[in-house]
Each structure stands twice: as structure tokens, then as C-alpha cells.
C-alpha positions as CSV (number, residue, x, y, z in Angstrom):
1,M,107.7,112.2,94.0
2,D,106.0,109.1,92.8
3,S,108.6,106.9,94.5
4,A,107.9,108.6,97.9
5,S,104.2,107.8,97.7
6,R,105.0,104.2,96.8
7,L,107.3,104.0,99.8
8,R,104.7,105.4,102.0
9,A,102.2,102.9,100.7
10,M,104.6,100.1,101.7
11,A,104.8,101.6,105.2
12,S,101.0,101.6,105.4
13,L,100.8,98.0,104.2
14,C,103.2,97.0,106.9
15,R,101.2,98.8,109.6
16,Q,98.0,97.1,108.3
17,T,99.6,93.7,108.3
18,A,100.9,94.4,111.9
19,A,97.4,95.0,113.1
20,Q,96.3,91.7,111.7
21,H,99.3,89.7,113.0
22,P,100.1,90.8,116.6
23,D,102.7,88.1,116.9
24,R,104.8,89.7,114.2
25,S,103.8,93.3,114.8
26,W,107.2,94.4,116.2
27,K,109.0,93.3,113.0
28,L,106.3,94.7,110.7
29,L,106.2,98.1,112.6
30,A,110.0,98.3,112.3
31,E,109.7,97.6,108.6
32,A,107.1,100.3,108.3
33,E,109.6,102.8,109.9
34,Y,112.2,101.7,107.4
35,W,109.9,102.4,104.5
36,E,108.8,105.7,106.0
37,H,112.4,106.7,106.4
38,L,113.1,106.0,102.7
39,A,110.0,108.0,101.7
40,N,111.2,111.0,103.7
41,D,114.7,110.7,102.1
42,A,113.1,110.5,98.6
43,S,110.9,113.5,99.3
44,L,113.9,115.5,100.6
45,D,116.0,114.5,97.6
46,H,113.2,115.5,95.2
47,F,112.8,118.8,97.0
48,E,116.6,119.5,96.9
49,L,116.7,118.7,93.2
50,R,113.9,121.2,92.5
51,Q,115.6,123.9,94.6
52,V,119.0,123.5,92.9
53,G,117.6,123.6,89.4
54,S,118.9,121.9,86.3
55,P,122.3,120.2,86.4
56,L,125.3,122.1,85.0
57,H,126.6,121.4,81.5
58,G,128.2,117.9,81.3
59,E,126.4,116.6,84.4
60,G,123.2,115.4,82.6
61,N,124.3,111.8,82.9
62,I,124.2,111.8,86.7
63,T,121.4,109.6,88.1
64,P,119.2,111.5,90.5
65,P,118.9,110.0,94.0
66,T,115.2,109.3,93.7
67,A,115.8,107.2,90.6
68,A,118.4,105.2,92.4
69,L,116.0,104.7,95.3
70,A,113.3,103.4,92.9
71,G,115.5,100.6,91.8
72,R,116.2,99.5,95.4
73,V,112.6,99.6,96.4
74,H,111.7,96.4,94.6
75,D,114.6,94.5,96.2
76,R,113.2,94.7,99.7
77,I,109.4,94.0,99.9
78,V,108.9,92.0,103.1
79,C,105.3,92.7,104.2
């Protein structure tokens, strides 16, 4: 869930930057939507993992979607 809050923080940062730079606001607001979409996906993935429970025997080495997202977050910081 920590990754979802970080993604939402990025969306908020983009919105704040858009308010300060009206000439680039369209791009920054689109970027904020992108981060918010990722946050919603991360929250949903986290919720689904909690509902399903622990992985079956032999599936312990599968990377959860939220961990995979956390690795990609640092690749795309634009704001």
C-alpha cells in the first residue's frame, strides 16, 4: 500500500506544479492522471492479493504486482 501512496504523492506534485506553470499545465495534468491511474491499479492489486490469501505451495517466488510497480515508479519521474 505504500507504493500507492507514493504514486498519489507524485500525482499531487504534478498538480501543484501545473498550478505554478500554466503554460505546461496540460502536460502536467496528464502526468497527474497517469500517476493516479497507477496508484489505483496498485491499490486494487494490493486488495486482490489480500482477498486471495497466501500463494499456493510452490508459488512463493512469484513477484506481486505492487512490487513490480514499485520498480517502475522510479523510471518515470517527470514533474
